N, C-alpha and C positions, 0 to 999 in steps of 0.2 A: 642266686641268693640276693636279696635286697640289701643294699648298703645304707646304713643309718649315718647321718651326719650330726655330730653332737655339739657344734659350736665351740665355745671356750672350754667346755668340759672335755672336748676331744683334742685339746692342744697340749703338747709337751715341749717346754723350753728346757733343753738339756745341753750340757757341755760334756766333752770327753777329756779327761785329765789323767796324768800319770807321770812317772819318772821317764826321762828321756830314753828312747829306744824300747819302750815296753810295747809299742805297737798301736798307739793312739790313732795316727793318721791312717794306717792300714785298716784298722777297724772302721774308721769313718768312711773310707773309700768303699769298703764292702757294704756298709749300710746304704750308701748312695746307689750301689749296683742293685742290691736286692729290693730297694724301694722304687726302682725304675728311673731315678734321676739321671744316672749314668748308664750307658749301654755297653760300656767296656770298663774293665777294672784298671785303674791307674795305680802303678806301683811307685812307692817312694824311692826305691833304689834305682829306678829308671828315670827319675825326675819327671814323672808323668802324673803325680797325684793331683786331682782337681783342686783340693783344698790347700795345697802348697803351691800357690800361683806366683809368688814373688820370685824374681830371678835368683836372689840369694838363697831362698829355700830350696829351689830345684838344684842349684849347684852343690849345696852342702848336704842335701838329704835330711834336713831338719825343719821343724816348724818354728817360725820366728814370730809371726803375727797371728792372732786368732782369726779364723775364717768361718763365716756363717753360711748356712744353706737351709732349705726347707724341703721336707719330703713327706710322704704319706704312707701309712701302714695300717691295714685292716686287722682288727682283732675281734673275734666273736661277732662278726657281721657289722661292725661299726668302723667307719673310717676315722683315722686319727692323724692329725697334723703334727709332725715332729720338727721343731725349729732346732737345728743342731749347730753347735759351735765347737770347732776343733781348736784346742789350745796348745801352746808350746809346752815342752817338757824340760827344756834347759833352764837352769836356775836364773840365768841372766835375763830371761824374759818373763819372770813370774808376775810382773805387773799385768800382763795380758790375762793370766789366769785369775788374778785378783779382781779385775774389773768385770770379767765375764761372770764369775761366780756371784757378784753383787746383783746381777739382773736375771740369773737363771733360776728355774724352779727345782731342777734336779740335775744330777750328774752321773755319768758312767766313769768309774775309776778302773783303769786297765792296769793289771799287774803282769809282769813277766813270770811265767810259770816256773822258770829256773831260778831266778833271783828272788822272787817273792816281793816282800815289802822293802823297797829301796829308799834311800834318804829323801829323794824328791817326792816319792809317794807319801811319805809322812808330812812333808811340807804342804802339798796340795790338800791333803786330808785335813790338816789343821785350818787351812784357809776355808775349806768347805764347812768345817765346824763353826768357824767364826761367823759365817753368813747363814748358818742354819740350813744348808742345802742337803736334802735327802740324796742318798746314793745307791746305785746298783753296782756291784763289783763284777768284773769280767777277768778271770784268770786266763791269760792268753799264752800262746806259744807252747801248748802242751805237746806238740809234736817234736819239741827239741830234746836233745839228750840231757838228762838230769832234771827234767821237769817233774814236779811233785805237787799235785793239786791239794792233797790233804795238808801238806806242810804250809802251803800258801794260805789256806783257810785258817790254820792255826796262827800264822803270823799276823793276819788281820785282827785277830782277837788279842794277841799278846802285845804287838807293837803299836797298834792303833787304838786299842781299848774299845773296839766295837764288838757287837754281837753278830757274828756271821750266821745267816740263814742259808745253809748249803742246799740249793735247789736241784743240783745236778751231780752226777757221779760219772767220771770219765770211763769210757769203754776203750780199753787198750792204753798203752803208754808209749811215750816217745815216738819213734817212727811208726809204731803200731796203733797210734791214737786214731780211732775210727768214728767216735761219736760220744753220746752222753745219755745216761739214764735220767729221765725226768722224774724226780722223786715225788712231785705233787701228783702227777697223773699215773705214776708207776708204769712207764713205758719207755722204750728206747728210741732214740733218734740216731740213725746210722747214715752217714753221709756217703754219697756216691757222686763225685764231681761237685757241681754247684748246688745240688739239692739233697734232700735227705728222705729216708724212708722211716715210717713209724712202725716199729716192731715190738714184740714182747721183750722183756728184760732177759738178756743172755743168762743161761742156766748157771754159769760159773759166777755170776754177779748177784744172783737173787738174794742170797743170805746177807751179803754186805750191803746191798741196796735197802733191804728191809731194816737193817740196823741204822743206816743213815736217815731213812725216812722217819723212824721212831724218834731219833734224836731231833729231827726237824720239828716234828709235831710237839714234842715236849718243850722245845725252846719257844715255839709260838705260844703255847699254852701258859708258859711261865711269865710271858710279858704282855699277854692280851687276855683280859678277864672275859670278854664276850666269847672268844674262841674256847676258853677253858670250860665255860658252861656247855657249849656245843659238844666239846670233846667228851665231857662226862656223860652226855646223853647217848653217845655212840660214835662210831667211826666217822670222822669229819669228811665232808664232801670236798671235791676240788674247788667249787665255788666258795665254800667257807674258808678254805685255806688261802685262796687268792685274796679274798677280802681282808683276812687278818694280816697277811703279809703286807698288803697295801697300807693298812692302818698303821702298822708298826714302822714301816719305812717312812711314811709321811710324818709321823709323830717325832721323828728325829729332828725336824726343823725347830722344835720348841725348846731345844737345849737339853733334852733328856739323854738317855743312853742311845747311842747310834746303833740302830738295828738295820742291817743291810743284807739284801739278797746277794748270793754269790753264785755265779754261773761260770762255765768253763768252755774252752774252745781253742781254735787256732785260726785267727782271722786270715793269715796269709794263705792257709790251705782251705779257706772257704768253709770252715766248720764252726758252728756255734753262733753264727750271726743272726739267723732268723729267730731262734729262741731268745736271744738278747733283745731284739726288737720287741718281741712279745712282752718281755719283762719290763722294758722301758714304758710301754703303754699301760701295762697292768698295775705296776707298782709305784711309778714316779708320779708326782702331783701334777694336776692341771692348774692354770691360773686361778680357778675357783677355789682350789684347796689352799692357796697361799695368799688370798686377797688380803690387802692391808687393812689397818685400823680405820682408814679414812673412807672405806667403802661401805655404803649402806645399800644392801641388796646386791644384785649382780654387778660385777665390775663394769660391764658395758653400759649400765644405766647411770653410773656415777659421773661426776664431772671429770674432765681430763686430768690425769696425773701421769707423767712419764719421766724417765731418767735417761740422760745422755751419758753413755758409758764409753764411747770411743769416738775420736775424730780422725778422719783420714783425708787424703788428697787424691782425687781421681784425675787421671790425665785428661779425661774428656769432660767430666762433669764438675770438676773443681772440688770445693770443700764439701765433704759429706759428714754428717753426724749420725752415728748408730744409736738408735733409741729403743728402749723397752717401754711399751705402753702398759701401764698397770691398770688404769681405769679410763673409761670414756672412749673418745674417738679422736684420732689425729688426722685431720683432713688436709689434702693439698690445697694451697691457696688461703688457708685459714690463718688467724692471728692467735698467738699464745703468749703467755707470760712466763718469762724466765724469773722465777720467784727468788732465786739466789741473788741476782743482780737488780731485780725490780725493774726490768726492761721488757718491752714488748718485742716479739720476734714474729716474722712472717714465714710461714711454711711454704717453700717453693714446690718441690715435687717430692713424692714419697715412693720409695722403691722396695720391692721384695728382692732379697739378695741370694745369689748362689755363687760363693767364692768371689771372683772378680767380675761376675756378670750381674747386671741390674735389670729388673723388670718393673716398669712404672705401674703403680696402682693408685687408685683415687684416694684411699684412706687406709689407716691402720686401726684395728680394733683392739680392745683390751686383750692382753696376752701376746700381742704381736711383737716381734723384733724386726725393725726395718731400718733402712737408711733414709735420711732426710736431707734434701738440698735447700739452701736458703738461710740457714741459721748463721748469722754473721758474727755474733758476739758471744754465743754460748760455747762453753768448753766442757771438758770431761768432768762428770760428777755433778752437773747442775740439773735442776728440775724444770720441766716444762709443765704448765698447768693452765686451767681456765682462769681468765682474768677475774671472774666473779667469785672464784673459789680458790684462793691462793693456798698452796701447801708446799712444804719443803721436804723432799724425801731424803733419807739418810744417804750421805755421800760416801766417798771412799778415801782411805788414807794411802798416800804414796810414799814409798821408802826413799830415804836419802841415798845419793850415789856413794859408792865405796871406792871408785877408781876414776881417775881423770887423765886427760891428755890435753896438751896445748895444740891449737890448730890455727893456722894463718894462711891467707890466700897467697898463691904463688905469684900472681900478677895483680896489678891495679884493677884490671877488668874483672877479676874474680871476686873482688871485695864485696860488691853489692850482691852477687849471686850467692856467696857464702852466707852473708847475713840473712838473706831470704830463705835459704835452705835450712839454716839453723832454726829460724823462727817456725818454719813449717814442721820440722821434726819435733821440736819442743812442744808444739801444740798437739801433735799426734801421740807423743809418748811422755806421760807425766813423770816417768822415772829418769828422763834425760834432762839434765840441768846445764845451764850456761852461766858463766860469770866472767868478769874481767879481772885479770891478775893485776893488783894495784902496783906491784913493783915493776913488772915487765911490760905491762900494757897488752899482753897477749889475751886472746880469747881462750878460755879453758872450758872444755865440755866434760861432763861427768856422767857416769852410768853405773850399771850394776855388775860389770865385769868386762874383761878384755874382749870377749866375743861380742858383747852388746855394743861397745864402742866401735869395734871393727866393722860390724854390720852398718851402723849409723854412718860412718865415714864412707863406706862403700856406696850406700844409698845416696849420699850427697853427690858423689861423683857420677853415679849412674843416672839419677833422676833429674839432677839440676845442672849437670855439666860443670861442676865446680872442680877446679884443680887446687889442691891445698897441701901444705906441708904439715905433717902430723908428728908431734913429739912422741917420746917413749911414754908408755903408761906409767902413772904414778899414783900412789895411794892417796885417797881422800881422807886426810886426818881431820879430827875434831878437837876442840878444846872444852874444858869444863873447869869447875871450881871445886875445891875440896873442903872449904870451911865457910861458915856464914860471916858476913861483915855487915854491921849495922850503921845507919845514919851517915852515909857518905853524901856530902853536900856539894853542889856546884852552882855558882852564880854566873849567868851569862849576861853581860852588860856591854852594850856597844852604842856609842853616840857618833852619828855621822853628820851632824849639823841640822838635819831635819828630824823626822821621827826616828827614834832610836830602837834598840832591841833590849828587852829586859825579861829575864826568867830566872827563877831560883827553884831548884828541886832538891829534895833530900830523899834518898832511897836506901833500901837495904837489899842485899842479895844473899841467897842461900842455895846450896846444892839440892837438886831433886833427881829422881831416877832418870828422866829423859825429857827432852823437849824444852819448852819455854812456858812460863806462867807469869802473868802480870796481875798484881793485887793492888787495888786502890784503897788506901786507908785515909784519904783526905777528908777532914770534917771542917765544918764552920766556914766553908768557902775560901779556904786558904789559897786554893787554885781553882779558878772557874771551871765548871764541868766541860766547857767546850775545848779546854786545853789538855784534858786528861788523855784523849786518844793520841795527841802529839807526843806526850811523854812515852806512852807505850811504843809508838812508832820509832822514836829516837833510840830506845833501848833495843828494839829488834834490829834496827839498822846497824847499831854497834855490835850486836851479836854476830852479824855476818862477817865482820872484819877481824874478830879475835884480838888477842893482846900478845900472844907468844910468837906465832909464826904466820899470822894472817889467815888462820883456819877458823871456820865458823864455830861458834860456841853452841853447846847443848847442855841440858840438865841444869837450868838456872831458873830460879824463881825471883822475880823483882817485886818488891813492895814499895809503893810510893807512900811515904809517911808524912811529908810536910813540904812546904814550898812558899813562894811569894810571887806576886805579880804587880805590874804597873798598869794603871788604867789606860794610859795612852801608848806606852812603848811595848807592852807585852803582845805577843803574837804566837800563832801555831809554830812558825819556824823557830822562834826564840826558844820555846819550850822543847822542841825536838832537839835542837843543838845542845841545850843544857842537859837534857836527859842522856844523850849519847856520851857526853863528857863525864857525867857522874857515873854512868854505867861502866865505862872503861876504867875509871879510877877504882871503883868498887871491886871489879874483877881482878885488877892488879894486886889488890890487898887480900883477895880471897884464896890465895895459894893456887893459881891456875896451873893445870897440867894438860899435857898433850895426850889425846886418845887415838888409838889406831883400830881399824876394823880387824876382827878376828874371825876366821872362817872355820866352819865345821867341815873337816876333811875325812872322807872315808876311802880307804885304799883296799882294793881286793887283789890279793897276791897269792901265788903258790907258797906253800909252807916253807920251802927252802930259802925264799927271799925275805921272809918276814923280819928277820933280825936286821938286815940291811935297810929295809923300809923304816922300821922304828928308829934306828940310829940316825937316819937322814932327817926324819921328822923332828927328833930331839935337837939336832944341829940347827934346825930352822926355827928355834925357839918354840917348838910345838910342845903340847902336853897331851900325851896319849891317854885317852879316856877308857879304852878297853879294847879287847879283841874277841872275835867269835868266829865260828865256822859257817861257811855258806857254800853249799854245793861242791864240797871237796876242796875249797880254797879257804884262805884265812882273810878275815876282814879286820882292818885296823882303823879304829875311830880316834880322831885327834882334833884338838883345837890349835890352829896355827895362825899367826899374824899374816895378813894378806901380803905385806911387804916382803915376806920371805918365800912367797909361792910363785913369783914370776919365773917362767921357764921350767916349772916343775914337771910338766908333761914329758919333756925331753930327758930330764934327769931320771925320772921314774922308769922310762923305757930302757935307758942305759943300764940301770942297776938290776933290772929284772929280765933283761933280754926281750923286752917288749911284751912280757906275759902279764903285767899288772895293769890295772885301770884304776882311776880315781874319780870321785865326784867332790864338789866343793860348793858350799853355799854360805852366805853371811850368817854369822851367829850373834855377835855382839861387839860392842866397843870396849876396849880395855886400855889401861894406862900404859903409855910407852915407857920402857925402862929409862932411868935418868941418863945413862951414857949415850943412848940412841937419841933421846929427846934433845940433848945438847947439840948433836950434829945437825938436827933438823931445824932448830930454832934460828 
């Protein structure tokens, strides 16, 4: 059979995302095996998964960093290129999912067939909604005791608000799971070892399969007018159904109802992966389907536009930037414009990536995801484009850390190595923050959780040879204001014998939901335009110091209402100092309060231990939001301050004899009770 090559139309840029332990990496490993990239199957629990190549990933059996690879899969006689990114499932590493979703065209969401839609499943689903990423769902682990495919499909609709298009029906259950009925072709796939046979639908499933197929056809017709017309004319063909499912799946990127195909299988038992690959190719978009507004015609014919979504350090190649090319061509040795910084960059070498292996190529085309060497000043979220056609692509928002530890070198010789290691990790991971403690002079590093910081410290020791003393984890508090304060004035005047310093600012502050806003209301040239950015900078600098206990402020709008300047003595520095002083005074008058991170906690426990679990959460200042049943166990959902959750894993094991598990992710910031705030101030 002749194989057709489709160019950009045959490219699928996809990610695999899910709750931790749902089987993402196992599914990805099977995809590599069946597409011929790997000739043996690497198991996560053996520390042999190709896409988990970091030492820490193999030791712990979890994915920490996103890993990219490229494979090929033929469908209907045409070869398709699948650029695949395996993402972490642990909440501490959600920044990896965030930045990958920003550059991907589609995603596979993996669900545990026993647990169904879990908390982290909801988190990554919302992230995909935010970036308009179409999805295919894969209900995994159907060979496990308690697995229930129909219940999982129902949870996708109920908990995620999506419209599931159930394309397969399991054959057998739990240990007897043997394959699936293809409801589009109305035939069965029965697995024997690593391959499957296509057979007729088993007699005992014909009635149920017909009912599910009728429901599938009705759901497609309800959401796709073109298919409805075809349906009214007679029984739809397989080609018509495939085309309609593809249209509905891709339409999800435009912010409408998320319609998603749902398939089933057991990746660990090598069942269901080939039909999943078919669905990836048939239903998820190509770069042509998601070409941006700046593209006139085919993406390859337009000027270069590309987004840097990740920076890494390779032991042999040095600094590497992972780049998604949206339009044009990115050639080795060429010069591009970093439109965010307005600086030219030279492209050194371009590499096709498979996990930690690199293969040099001459250029990357529209739709490619590659690693680039030679970008010295470009960081995560910045745009590369043609100098003659500048464009800035939408960047990414990175969360603030919720937990911190103090770190200091053990010896003088470690000082420089520690500084270099911290700078490198901060460049790689935008959710990793560094600051100096004004009171102690210590270096404080912040991240998204205890595991996140533990991994970062481990990497410093392993990759940079740094020996450091690390303090106990502590909560990353914030400060905010409760009431508006108007017209706070500060005059900064200093005479040193020569040219002096003079700046006068009058500002108002008021609380907002989150973040920081600066509003300039100066009229009549009361402050020259060139000094306005310095006022903004001074306020932002003061925000970082806080006024209660040295914690950064959030949720503040600053309005510059008036000021004065001196022709000779005014300067950018003078206005920055005046603004910082005025801001600090305004915040002190605006009823400042301390905020603490509150975590959404979900505990799955046997029924007999539920009372003890709820009582313990209440004792930790938690607020129980509800309880429900899941696979014979009870699930308790609560909001609990992070400060009360240190050491919880050991306490939970003790009170439930090791039978309960929990997940935790950041939910919001809330005001610290006065008696606790007094101790922290």
